[in-house]
DOVONU-94989 format. One record per residue (C-alpha): residue number from 1; x, y, z. Coordinates in nm, 3 decimals. Layout:
BEGIN
[NUM [X Y Z]]
...
//
This chain:
BEGIN
[1 [-1.731 -5.081 1.590]]
[2 [-1.530 -4.761 1.527]]
[3 [-1.625 -4.536 1.240]]
[4 [-1.451 -4.233 1.093]]
[5 [-1.662 -3.921 1.057]]
[6 [-1.503 -3.614 0.896]]
[7 [-1.752 -3.326 0.896]]
[8 [-1.658 -3.017 0.694]]
[9 [-1.997 -2.852 0.669]]
[10 [-1.869 -2.548 0.856]]
[11 [-1.635 -2.471 0.563]]
[12 [-1.936 -2.395 0.344]]
[13 [-2.029 -2.078 0.531]]
[14 [-1.722 -1.878 0.425]]
[15 [-1.742 -1.993 0.062]]
[16 [-2.113 -1.915 0.036]]
[17 [-2.051 -1.565 0.164]]
[18 [-1.763 -1.517 -0.083]]
[19 [-1.992 -1.615 -0.372]]
[20 [-2.258 -1.377 -0.238]]
[21 [-2.008 -1.092 -0.231]]
[22 [-1.908 -1.154 -0.594]]
[23 [-2.270 -1.186 -0.708]]
[24 [-2.360 -0.863 -0.530]]
[25 [-2.070 -0.688 -0.701]]
[26 [-2.192 -0.818 -1.037]]
[27 [-2.541 -0.679 -0.983]]
[28 [-2.397 -0.340 -0.889]]
[29 [-2.206 -0.326 -1.218]]
[30 [-2.419 -0.248 -1.523]]
[31 [-2.337 -0.422 -1.849]]
[32 [-2.068 -0.260 -2.063]]
[33 [-2.165 -0.029 -2.347]]
[34 [-2.170 -0.119 -2.715]]
[35 [-2.029 0.180 -2.902]]
[36 [-2.096 0.248 -3.269]]
[37 [-1.765 0.342 -3.429]]
[38 [-1.794 0.638 -3.671]]
[39 [-1.710 0.509 -4.018]]
[40 [-1.678 0.753 -4.312]]
[41 [-1.938 0.795 -4.588]]
[42 [-1.781 0.521 -4.803]]
[43 [-1.927 0.264 -4.563]]
[44 [-2.278 0.338 -4.703]]
[45 [-2.412 0.290 -5.057]]
[46 [-2.728 0.270 -5.263]]
[47 [-2.842 -0.056 -5.422]]
[48 [-2.978 -0.055 -5.775]]
[49 [-3.330 -0.062 -5.630]]
[50 [-3.259 0.262 -5.440]]
[51 [-3.232 0.096 -5.098]]
[52 [-2.959 0.225 -4.870]]
[53 [-2.717 -0.030 -4.725]]
[54 [-2.376 -0.035 -4.565]]
[55 [-2.141 -0.170 -4.302]]
[56 [-2.159 -0.076 -3.935]]
[57 [-1.874 -0.122 -3.686]]
[58 [-1.926 -0.158 -3.311]]
[59 [-1.692 -0.178 -3.014]]
[60 [-1.794 -0.355 -2.694]]
[61 [-1.642 -0.121 -2.433]]
[62 [-1.497 -0.351 -2.168]]
[63 [-1.299 -0.064 -2.013]]
[64 [-1.609 0.037 -1.816]]
[65 [-1.585 -0.262 -1.581]]
[66 [-1.490 -0.174 -1.220]]
[67 [-1.131 -0.285 -1.286]]
[68 [-1.117 -0.123 -1.629]]
[69 [-1.072 -0.412 -1.872]]
[70 [-1.213 -0.714 -2.050]]
[71 [-1.034 -0.932 -1.795]]
[72 [-1.287 -0.836 -1.525]]
[73 [-1.530 -1.089 -1.673]]
[74 [-1.264 -1.360 -1.677]]
[75 [-1.146 -1.290 -1.322]]
[76 [-1.501 -1.307 -1.190]]
[77 [-1.561 -1.640 -1.364]]
[78 [-1.230 -1.782 -1.243]]
[79 [-1.299 -1.690 -0.881]]
[80 [-1.652 -1.830 -0.889]]
[81 [-1.525 -2.149 -1.054]]
[82 [-1.253 -2.196 -0.792]]
[83 [-1.487 -2.115 -0.503]]
[84 [-1.757 -2.354 -0.622]]
[85 [-1.496 -2.627 -0.672]]
[86 [-1.368 -2.576 -0.318]]
[87 [-1.021 -2.471 -0.433]]
[88 [-1.034 -2.129 -0.263]]
[89 [-1.128 -2.133 0.104]]
[90 [-1.082 -1.887 0.388]]
[91 [-0.721 -1.762 0.395]]
[92 [-0.616 -1.931 0.069]]
[93 [-0.342 -1.740 -0.112]]
[94 [-0.443 -1.703 -0.476]]
[95 [-0.157 -1.708 -0.729]]
[96 [-0.180 -1.608 -1.096]]
[97 [0.049 -1.595 -1.397]]
[98 [-0.049 -1.273 -1.571]]
[99 [0.074 -1.005 -1.806]]
[100 [-0.120 -0.747 -1.610]]
[101 [-0.489 -0.683 -1.669]]
[102 [-0.612 -1.022 -1.546]]
[103 [-0.408 -0.976 -1.231]]
[104 [-0.556 -0.630 -1.175]]
[105 [-0.905 -0.777 -1.188]]
[106 [-0.814 -1.083 -0.980]]
[107 [-0.655 -0.864 -0.714]]
[108 [-0.987 -0.679 -0.697]]
[109 [-1.185 -1.000 -0.636]]
[110 [-0.929 -1.134 -0.390]]
[111 [-0.962 -0.815 -0.188]]
[112 [-1.341 -0.835 -0.214]]
[113 [-1.354 -1.179 -0.051]]
[114 [-1.057 -1.121 0.180]]
[115 [-0.782 -1.356 0.055]]
[116 [-0.416 -1.279 -0.029]]
[117 [-0.320 -1.244 -0.396]]
[118 [0.016 -1.274 -0.577]]
[119 [0.064 -1.198 -0.948]]
[120 [0.359 -1.360 -1.126]]
[121 [0.443 -1.146 -1.429]]
[122 [0.712 -1.045 -1.673]]
[123 [0.938 -0.768 -1.549]]
[124 [0.850 -0.569 -1.864]]
[125 [0.485 -0.525 -1.756]]
[126 [0.387 -0.158 -1.749]]
[127 [0.440 0.016 -1.410]]
[128 [0.086 0.151 -1.430]]
[129 [-0.054 -0.202 -1.422]]
[130 [0.163 -0.317 -1.133]]
[131 [0.054 -0.009 -0.939]]
[132 [-0.309 -0.102 -0.998]]
[133 [-0.247 -0.454 -0.865]]
[134 [-0.075 -0.322 -0.556]]
[135 [-0.350 -0.065 -0.502]]
[136 [-0.594 -0.356 -0.472]]
[137 [-0.373 -0.517 -0.208]]
[138 [-0.205 -0.767 -0.439]]
[139 [0.166 -0.845 -0.453]]
[140 [0.372 -0.860 -0.774]]
[141 [0.636 -1.129 -0.827]]
[142 [0.851 -1.056 -1.133]]
[143 [1.033 -1.294 -1.369]]
[144 [1.280 -1.204 -1.644]]
[145 [1.165 -1.468 -1.892]]
[146 [0.790 -1.445 -1.973]]
[147 [0.784 -1.820 -2.037]]
[148 [0.870 -1.885 -1.669]]
[149 [0.549 -1.736 -1.528]]
[150 [0.361 -2.068 -1.530]]
[151 [0.620 -2.272 -1.342]]
[152 [0.696 -1.995 -1.093]]
[153 [0.325 -1.946 -1.019]]
[154 [0.279 -2.320 -0.962]]
[155 [0.585 -2.328 -0.732]]
[156 [0.458 -2.033 -0.527]]
[157 [0.119 -2.198 -0.488]]
[158 [0.287 -2.512 -0.356]]
[159 [0.513 -2.317 -0.121]]
[160 [0.223 -2.119 0.028]]
[161 [-0.029 -2.404 0.018]]
[162 [-0.227 -2.167 -0.201]]
[163 [-0.424 -2.199 -0.523]]
[164 [-0.280 -2.135 -0.871]]
[165 [-0.594 -1.999 -1.038]]
[166 [-0.433 -2.051 -1.382]]
[167 [-0.622 -1.833 -1.629]]
[168 [-0.448 -1.996 -1.926]]
[169 [-0.591 -2.339 -1.846]]
[170 [-0.918 -2.249 -1.678]]
[171 [-1.045 -1.960 -1.893]]
[172 [-1.246 -2.171 -2.136]]
[173 [-1.377 -2.394 -1.856]]
[174 [-1.479 -2.126 -1.609]]
[175 [-1.701 -1.924 -1.844]]
[176 [-2.047 -2.057 -1.925]]
[177 [-2.050 -2.011 -2.304]]
[178 [-2.419 -2.105 -2.330]]
[179 [-2.536 -1.785 -2.162]]
[180 [-2.549 -1.639 -1.809]]
[181 [-2.468 -1.289 -1.938]]
[182 [-2.136 -1.385 -2.091]]
[183 [-1.986 -1.144 -2.340]]
[184 [-2.137 -1.323 -2.641]]
[185 [-2.491 -1.317 -2.505]]
[186 [-2.446 -0.951 -2.409]]
[187 [-2.331 -0.854 -2.761]]
[188 [-2.629 -1.017 -2.930]]
[189 [-2.876 -0.869 -2.680]]
[190 [-2.736 -0.520 -2.739]]
[191 [-2.739 -0.567 -3.117]]
[192 [-3.105 -0.674 -3.124]]
[193 [-3.241 -0.334 -3.236]]
[194 [-2.961 -0.244 -3.478]]
[195 [-3.008 -0.244 -3.856]]
[196 [-2.787 -0.552 -3.894]]
[197 [-2.857 -0.721 -3.564]]
[198 [-2.667 -1.043 -3.634]]
[199 [-2.301 -0.950 -3.695]]
[200 [-2.130 -1.076 -4.007]]
[201 [-1.799 -1.083 -3.817]]
[202 [-1.685 -1.069 -3.456]]
[203 [-1.316 -0.980 -3.427]]
[204 [-1.114 -1.042 -3.109]]
[205 [-0.759 -1.102 -2.993]]
[206 [-0.644 -1.398 -2.786]]
[207 [-0.455 -1.397 -2.458]]
[208 [-0.576 -1.704 -2.277]]
[209 [-0.809 -1.792 -2.563]]
[210 [-1.105 -1.789 -2.326]]
[211 [-1.292 -1.502 -2.494]]
[212 [-1.260 -1.647 -2.845]]
[213 [-1.363 -1.990 -2.714]]
[214 [-1.672 -1.842 -2.546]]
[215 [-1.770 -1.648 -2.858]]
[216 [-1.706 -1.935 -3.099]]
[217 [-1.901 -2.186 -2.894]]
[218 [-2.190 -1.945 -2.843]]
[219 [-2.214 -1.876 -3.216]]
[220 [-2.244 -2.246 -3.285]]
[221 [-2.478 -2.313 -2.994]]
[222 [-2.716 -2.037 -3.106]]
[223 [-2.661 -2.124 -3.476]]
[224 [-2.575 -1.765 -3.567]]
[225 [-2.433 -1.714 -3.919]]
[226 [-2.154 -1.503 -3.772]]
[227 [-1.787 -1.564 -3.845]]
[228 [-1.524 -1.538 -3.573]]
[229 [-1.192 -1.375 -3.661]]
[230 [-0.904 -1.384 -3.413]]
[231 [-0.622 -1.132 -3.456]]
[232 [-0.273 -1.213 -3.331]]
[233 [0.026 -0.984 -3.267]]
[234 [0.391 -1.041 -3.347]]
[235 [0.581 -1.308 -3.150]]
[236 [0.261 -1.493 -3.062]]
[237 [0.230 -1.860 -3.156]]
[238 [-0.150 -1.877 -3.185]]
[239 [-0.151 -1.791 -3.558]]
[240 [0.136 -2.027 -3.653]]
[241 [-0.036 -2.305 -3.458]]
[242 [-0.370 -2.231 -3.627]]
[243 [-0.208 -2.225 -3.970]]
[244 [-0.002 -2.542 -3.929]]
[245 [-0.222 -2.739 -3.693]]
[246 [0.080 -2.782 -3.464]]
[247 [-0.034 -2.717 -3.108]]
[248 [0.316 -2.774 -2.971]]
[249 [0.479 -2.473 -3.137]]
[250 [0.666 -2.256 -2.883]]
[251 [0.804 -1.905 -2.910]]
[252 [1.105 -1.756 -2.739]]
[253 [0.997 -1.390 -2.723]]
[254 [0.693 -1.248 -2.546]]
[255 [0.431 -1.033 -2.716]]
[256 [0.480 -0.657 -2.698]]
[257 [0.104 -0.604 -2.710]]
[258 [0.004 -0.651 -2.349]]
[259 [-0.290 -0.879 -2.282]]
[260 [-0.283 -1.074 -2.609]]
[261 [-0.039 -1.306 -2.781]]
[262 [0.142 -1.592 -2.608]]
[263 [0.475 -1.778 -2.645]]
[264 [0.292 -2.113 -2.623]]
[265 [-0.048 -2.244 -2.727]]
[266 [-0.252 -2.207 -2.410]]
[267 [-0.488 -2.489 -2.302]]
[268 [-0.783 -2.247 -2.325]]
[269 [-0.716 -2.169 -2.692]]
[270 [-0.981 -2.363 -2.888]]
[271 [-0.875 -2.327 -3.251]]
[272 [-1.163 -2.535 -3.385]]
[273 [-1.421 -2.262 -3.317]]
[274 [-1.224 -1.993 -3.504]]
[275 [-1.315 -1.919 -3.867]]
[276 [-1.018 -1.697 -3.957]]
[277 [-0.699 -1.556 -3.808]]
[278 [-0.512 -1.240 -3.908]]
[279 [-0.158 -1.155 -3.802]]
[280 [-0.111 -0.790 -3.707]]
[281 [0.235 -0.626 -3.690]]
[282 [0.299 -0.444 -3.363]]
[283 [0.341 -0.110 -3.540]]
[284 [-0.002 -0.159 -3.701]]
[285 [-0.158 -0.238 -3.363]]
[286 [-0.020 0.080 -3.211]]
[287 [-0.105 0.295 -3.513]]
[288 [-0.463 0.162 -3.506]]
[289 [-0.475 0.222 -3.130]]
[290 [-0.383 0.587 -3.181]]
[291 [-0.621 0.631 -3.475]]
[292 [-0.907 0.477 -3.275]]
[293 [-0.829 0.706 -2.982]]
[294 [-0.851 1.009 -3.211]]
[295 [-1.185 0.895 -3.350]]
[296 [-1.336 0.822 -3.007]]
[297 [-1.181 1.119 -2.827]]
[298 [-1.033 0.895 -2.554]]
[299 [-0.730 0.673 -2.521]]
[300 [-0.761 0.299 -2.580]]
[301 [-0.502 0.025 -2.528]]
[302 [-0.287 -0.149 -2.788]]
[303 [-0.485 -0.475 -2.785]]
[304 [-0.783 -0.267 -2.896]]
[305 [-0.561 -0.140 -3.177]]
[306 [-0.491 -0.499 -3.281]]
[307 [-0.865 -0.569 -3.280]]
[308 [-0.933 -0.256 -3.484]]
[309 [-0.675 -0.341 -3.750]]
[310 [-0.850 -0.675 -3.801]]
[311 [-1.199 -0.523 -3.781]]
[312 [-1.117 -0.252 -4.035]]
[313 [-0.970 -0.519 -4.262]]
[314 [-1.299 -0.710 -4.275]]
[315 [-1.499 -0.385 -4.298]]
[316 [-1.298 -0.285 -4.607]]
[317 [-1.353 -0.631 -4.758]]
[318 [-1.729 -0.612 -4.699]]
[319 [-1.748 -0.264 -4.854]]
[320 [-1.551 -0.378 -5.159]]
[321 [-1.787 -0.675 -5.197]]
[322 [-2.094 -0.456 -5.132]]
[323 [-2.186 -0.699 -4.856]]
[324 [-2.404 -0.511 -4.609]]
[325 [-2.381 -0.606 -4.244]]
[326 [-2.218 -0.536 -3.909]]
[327 [-1.883 -0.605 -3.747]]
[328 [-1.828 -0.618 -3.371]]
[329 [-1.497 -0.600 -3.188]]
[330 [-1.379 -0.520 -2.836]]
[331 [-1.242 -0.212 -2.666]]
[332 [-1.034 -0.406 -2.415]]
[333 [-0.902 -0.141 -2.177]]
[334 [-0.812 0.224 -2.139]]
[335 [-0.498 0.366 -2.294]]
[336 [-0.421 0.555 -1.973]]
[337 [-0.234 0.245 -1.854]]
[338 [0.013 0.283 -2.141]]
[339 [0.113 0.649 -2.125]]
[340 [0.476 0.550 -2.067]]
[341 [0.487 0.291 -2.347]]
[342 [0.254 0.286 -2.650]]
[343 [0.173 0.657 -2.628]]
[344 [0.536 0.752 -2.566]]
[345 [0.726 0.831 -2.887]]
[346 [1.061 0.786 -2.713]]
[347 [0.960 0.434 -2.603]]
[348 [0.853 0.352 -2.959]]
[349 [1.189 0.467 -3.095]]
[350 [1.378 0.264 -2.833]]
[351 [1.165 -0.038 -2.924]]
[352 [1.235 0.002 -3.296]]
[353 [0.870 0.066 -3.383]]
[354 [0.802 0.299 -3.678]]
[355 [0.436 0.390 -3.718]]
[356 [0.472 0.581 -4.046]]
[357 [0.368 0.303 -4.283]]
[358 [0.065 0.167 -4.092]]
[359 [-0.048 0.522 -4.013]]
[360 [-0.040 0.605 -4.385]]
[361 [-0.235 0.285 -4.454]]
[362 [-0.503 0.386 -4.205]]
[363 [-0.519 0.740 -4.344]]
[364 [-0.581 0.594 -4.689]]
[365 [-0.845 0.357 -4.554]]
[366 [-1.037 0.630 -4.371]]
[367 [-1.021 0.850 -4.683]]
[368 [-1.108 0.592 -4.947]]
[369 [-1.245 0.276 -4.783]]
[370 [-0.953 0.060 -4.892]]
[371 [-0.598 -0.007 -4.771]]
[372 [-0.339 0.128 -5.016]]
[373 [-0.133 -0.191 -5.026]]
[374 [-0.422 -0.432 -5.081]]
//
């Protein structure tokens, strides 16, 4: 009697070595720092019983990853997930649809394990980011319409017999939200010796939705009394979808704040774990980015500015309510990648962005503890 015997055990050797390489890289990289943001004196007060209290603001500095952004965590999880599922094998071309930072980090991991990488991205992506991808050995494939990145990436994967790693679908699946040194577990470990060790708020933006999903699930799993606020830039559909409950809403214009905001509700966006959403105008994001850079003495990116506008909003509310506690947000990446855009006054003028009003609002906040218009 004839039998069929297909033996693929030899395939395991390459994949096991690829996982080893990524794990070794993880151990070489220390955890990112948790910075205490310097708030003015109005953030502290005396209770009637003479006890001092206040609000503390922290930024989880994800720019210190080897590839310089929050997306390093996501890229690592995506590669491990694909490797352990058998989707990436020796010689597999990895394709991604990315606005930039995820692709930079994925190009790094592709180079680390020795596979080709192609990033499908909007033509408007900053030249500094495309240069970083190419420096890691990746190739950039540009599209004019940001909404086309998904379909083009899928087509390229089919044409090359490659793997579409698909951050927008896989982000919330690839990250173990229960622990394993994810960003949520890291934040709470680093906060353990602070005055207000359990944050009142965690404030983040959403690109894939993977980070907010990880944080929201972790908060519920650990039963922390911490609220999750997601900030959303102009032209993103996450906030309209959250407000209306319509997950099919679609936008026609891409976000100008690179790394966050999407023209469709991504599969990894889990709205049910979010306690509040705040819409942030692009001018406010960039004004807050610049103000944060001045306070820290180093440039941060515009998505960090979006986070900071939301974080300062809840800080001001807590101070007004005399609710002592802590707020944690993310420093997503360095502003050095945006010298030709968000830090370029000529680019702002060409883009129709006037920072005067939000800058005045922030000046008032830092001076008094309250926004002038609220």
